[in-house]
C-alpha positions in Angstrom: -11.0 12.8 38.8 -8.7 15.8 38.4 -10.2 19.0 39.8 -11.0 21.7 37.2 -10.9 25.5 37.9 -14.1 27.5 38.2 -15.0 29.5 35.2 -16.5 33.0 35.0 -20.1 33.8 34.1 -20.7 35.2 30.6 -20.2 38.9 30.1 -23.2 41.0 31.2 -24.7 38.3 33.5 -24.4 38.2 37.2 -23.4 35.0 38.9 -26.3 32.8 39.9 -26.1 30.7 43.0 -28.5 27.9 43.9 -29.4 27.1 47.5 -30.5 23.5 48.3 -31.9 23.5 51.8 -33.0 20.8 54.2 -36.1 22.9 55.1 -37.1 20.6 57.9 -34.1 21.9 59.9 -34.4 25.4 61.4 -30.6 25.8 61.4 -30.4 25.2 57.7 -33.2 27.7 57.1 -31.6 30.4 59.2 -28.2 29.8 57.5 -29.8 30.1 54.1 -31.3 33.5 55.0 -27.9 34.8 56.1 -26.2 33.4 52.9 -28.8 35.0 50.6 -28.4 38.4 52.3 -24.6 38.2 51.9 -24.6 37.0 48.3 -27.3 39.5 47.1 -25.4 42.3 48.8 -22.4 41.3 46.6 -24.6 41.5 43.5 -25.1 37.7 43.0 -28.5 36.2 42.2 -29.8 33.4 44.4 -32.3 30.6 43.6 -33.8 28.4 46.3 -34.8 24.8 46.2 -35.8 22.3 48.9 -33.7 19.1 49.2 -37.1 17.3 49.1 -36.9 17.6 45.3 -34.2 14.9 45.3 -35.9 12.6 47.8 -37.4 9.8 45.8 -38.7 7.7 48.7 -40.0 4.2 48.6 -42.4 3.0 46.0 -45.7 1.3 46.6 -45.1 -2.5 46.7 -47.4 -3.3 43.8 -47.4 -0.1 41.7 -43.9 1.2 41.5 -43.7 2.5 38.0 -41.3 5.5 37.8 -41.5 6.3 34.1 -40.0 9.8 34.3 -36.4 8.4 34.6 -33.4 9.5 36.6 -33.5 13.1 35.6 -36.9 13.8 37.2 -35.4 15.2 40.4 -34.0 18.5 38.9 -36.0 21.4 40.4 -38.0 23.5 37.9 -36.1 26.7 39.1 -32.7 25.1 38.4 -30.9 25.1 35.0 -27.4 24.7 33.7 -26.9 28.5 34.0 -26.3 28.2 37.8 -22.6 28.7 38.6 -22.9 26.5 41.7 -25.4 25.3 44.3 -24.8 25.6 48.0 -26.1 22.6 49.9 -27.2 23.1 53.6 -27.7 19.9 55.5 -26.1 16.6 56.4 -25.0 13.7 54.2 -28.5 12.7 53.4 -29.2 16.2 52.0 -26.0 15.9 49.9 -27.2 12.6 48.4 -30.5 14.4 47.4 -28.6 17.4 46.0 -26.5 15.1 43.8 -29.7 13.8 42.1 -30.9 17.4 41.7 -27.8 18.8 40.1 -25.8 16.1 38.3 -28.2 15.9 35.2 -27.6 19.6 34.5 -23.9 19.7 35.4 -24.2 22.2 38.3 -21.4 21.8 40.9 -22.4 21.7 44.6 -20.7 23.3 47.6 -21.6 21.2 50.7 -21.9 23.0 54.0 -22.6 20.7 56.9 -25.5 21.5 59.3 -26.0 17.8 60.2 -23.9 15.3 62.2 -21.0 13.3 60.6 -20.7 15.4 57.5 -18.5 12.9 55.6 -19.4 14.5 52.3 -19.1 18.1 53.6 -16.6 20.5 52.2 -17.1 23.2 54.9 -18.8 23.8 58.3 -20.8 26.7 59.7 -17.8 28.0 61.6 -16.2 28.7 58.2 -19.2 30.4 56.6 -17.6 33.9 56.3 -14.5 32.5 54.6 -16.6 30.2 52.3 -18.8 33.0 51.1 -15.8 35.2 50.4 -14.3 32.5 48.2 -17.7 32.0 46.4 -18.0 35.7 45.7 -14.3 35.9 44.5 -14.9 32.7 42.5 -11.9 30.9 44.1 -12.7 27.2 43.9 -12.1 24.1 41.8 -14.5 21.2 40.9 -14.0 17.5 41.6 -16.1 15.0 39.7 -17.4 11.8 41.3 -19.0 9.0 39.4 -22.7 8.2 39.9 -24.8 5.2 38.9 -28.1 4.9 37.1 -30.1 2.2 38.8 -33.1 0.8 36.9 -35.6 -2.0 37.6 -36.5 -3.7 34.4 -39.3 -6.1 33.5 -38.7 -7.3 30.0 -38.0 -4.0 28.1 -40.2 -2.0 30.5 -38.5 0.4 32.9 -40.5 0.1 36.1 -38.3 2.3 38.4 -35.1 4.4 38.0 -33.0 6.7 40.1 -29.5 8.3 40.2 -27.2 6.8 42.9 -24.1 8.4 44.5 -23.3 5.8 47.2 -24.8 2.3 46.6 -27.6 0.0 45.6 -28.4 -2.7 48.1 -30.7 -5.6 47.2 -31.9 -8.1 49.9 -34.8 -10.2 51.1 -37.2 -9.1 53.8 -36.4 -9.9 56.5 -32.7 -9.2 56.0 -31.6 -12.3 57.9 -32.9 -14.7 55.3 -30.4 -16.0 52.7 -31.2 -16.0 49.0 -29.4 -16.4 45.6 -28.4 -13.7 43.2 -27.2 -14.2 39.6 -25.0 -11.3 38.6 -23.7 -10.6 35.1 -20.9 -8.0 34.7 -20.8 -6.8 31.1 -19.7 -9.5 28.7 -18.4 -11.8 31.5 -20.1 -15.1 32.5 -22.8 -14.7 35.2 -21.9 -15.7 38.8 -24.1 -17.0 41.6 -23.9 -15.5 45.0 -25.7 -17.0 48.1 -26.0 -14.3 50.7 -28.5 -12.2 52.7 -28.1 -9.5 50.1 -25.6 -7.7 47.7 -24.3 -4.2 47.6 -23.1 -2.5 44.4 -21.3 0.7 45.2 -19.3 3.6 43.7 -15.9 4.6 45.1 -17.7 7.4 47.0 -20.0 4.7 48.5 -17.1 2.5 49.5 -17.0 4.3 52.8 -20.7 3.9 53.5 -22.8 0.6 53.7 -20.2 -1.4 51.7 -17.5 -0.6 54.3 -19.8 -1.8 57.1 -20.3 -5.1 55.1 -16.6 -5.7 55.0 -15.7 -4.1 51.6 -12.5 -2.1 51.0 -12.1 1.7 50.9 -11.6 2.9 47.3 -10.2 6.3 46.5 -12.7 8.5 44.6 -10.5 8.8 41.5 -10.6 5.1 40.6 -13.0 4.3 37.7 -14.4 1.2 39.3 -17.4 -0.4 41.0 -17.5 -2.6 44.0 -19.7 -5.7 44.6 -20.0 -6.7 48.2 -22.1 -9.6 49.5 -24.0 -9.1 52.7 -23.3 -12.1 55.1 -22.3 -14.5 52.3 -22.9 -18.2 52.8 -19.5 -19.1 51.4 -15.9 -18.4 52.3 -15.3 -17.8 48.6 -17.7 -14.9 48.3 -15.9 -11.7 49.0 -16.0 -8.2 47.8 -15.1 -7.7 44.1 -13.7 -4.5 42.5 -14.0 -4.1 38.7 -14.1 -1.6 35.9 -17.2 0.7 35.8 -17.1 0.7 32.0 -19.6 -2.2 31.7 -23.2 -2.4 33.0 -24.1 -4.8 35.8 -27.3 -6.9 35.8 -28.6 -8.5 38.9 -31.2 -11.3 38.6 -33.0 -12.3 41.8 -32.8 -16.1 41.7 -35.4 -16.5 44.4 -39.2 -17.0 44.3 -39.9 -14.2 46.9 -39.9 -10.5 46.3 -36.7 -8.6 47.3 -36.3 -5.1 48.6 -33.9 -2.7 46.8 -32.6 0.4 48.7 -30.6 3.1 46.9 -28.5 5.6 48.9 -30.5 4.6 52.0 -33.4 6.9 51.1 -35.0 5.5 47.9 -36.1 2.1 46.8 -38.8 -0.4 45.6 -39.6 -4.1 45.6 -38.0 -6.3 43.0 -40.0 -9.3 41.9 -38.7 -12.6 40.6 -39.6 -11.6 37.0 -37.6 -8.3 37.3 -33.9 -7.6 36.9 -31.8 -4.7 38.3 -29.7 -2.9 35.7 -26.9 -0.7 37.1 -24.6 1.4 34.9 -22.3 4.4 35.3 -24.1 7.6 34.7 -22.9 9.9 31.9 -23.3 12.8 34.3 -21.1 12.8 37.3 -21.8 14.8 40.4 -19.5 17.8 40.6 -18.2 18.8 44.1 -16.9 22.3 44.7 -13.5 22.3 46.5 -12.3 25.3 48.3 -8.9 23.8 49.1 -6.9 20.8 48.2 -9.1 17.8 49.0 -7.0 15.2 50.9 -9.0 12.0 50.9 -6.8 10.2 53.4 -7.1 13.1 55.8 -10.9 12.9 55.5 -10.7 9.1 56.3 -8.5 9.9 59.3 -10.7 12.7 60.7 -14.1 11.0 60.1 -13.5 7.3 60.4 -10.2 7.1 62.4 -8.3 5.4 59.5 -4.5 5.3 59.9 -4.5 6.6 63.5 -1.4 5.3 65.4 -2.0 2.6 68.0 -1.2 4.0 71.4 -1.2 1.7 74.4 -3.5 3.0 77.2 -2.0 3.5 80.7 -3.0 1.1 83.4 -5.4 1.9 86.2 -3.0 1.4 89.1 -1.4 4.8 88.8 2.0 3.5 87.7 4.0 5.3 85.1 2.8 3.8 81.8 6.4 3.8 80.5 8.0 2.1 83.6 7.2 -1.5 82.6 8.6 -1.0 79.1 11.7 0.7 80.5 12.3 -2.1 83.1 12.0 -4.8 80.5 14.3 -3.0 78.1 17.0 -2.4 80.8 
């Protein structure tokens, strides 16, 4: 979606900045202390929350009722009055932070203290510049779509969570093929025979769906992607379609299945259940400190579009001599 400019706090109120911290990592804790000191010295109020608030985890196999719904991850200390929340951690922390902030519309500024940092906007080496921009309110906001994933039994909601990347549904063990009946909105249901299926957002197209052979989708496309895992047919390939309609997945198999959402939450799905997936009305809002060039992120993080360069031989010869000889 098109980035929007940051606004100013109402007159008479100091800016309020949230801090979402992976408090299991000492580096994130130390960085949070330094950020708090800098922001408070500039007259900004800070509110801390642990990223554990957004960690749903895996439900008990037999009793996985989650009646609170997908807004239950918002921390008690957070509200829509926050100007932004700074997230300290890796990509897993960002996924948790999305569940904590999207329902109340608070944008998140992601600072990587983990490994790959595919969803990171900035790194610790840039911390002074980042905080200067936050204090000066020089940023824009980019919205990314999220999904509401619900496990339904009849009209009863048994489990529900917000999803930024993907929902994966498969049998245990994963190497066992089963059938899925999938209905996309008003369209006729289709049957897919595979080890599992992945339903992902454009943001999630570079995660599990990419590993399963799905295409990369730019974040501004209002679509979803359905990707079979090890399909038992040459005709079953990834499908990209509008996100305007809900998707229902019926497990057409007598055994229970395992559903995993964003790699860190999930529950069992029984034959009498169905999985309902729909676009959330509340997107996650990412703070951008500069123009966000998605293709450059693909290049830097995943090596997409790098030129193919022939490697020199091991015999010590000039790598260009053979080509020169053949051309002469």
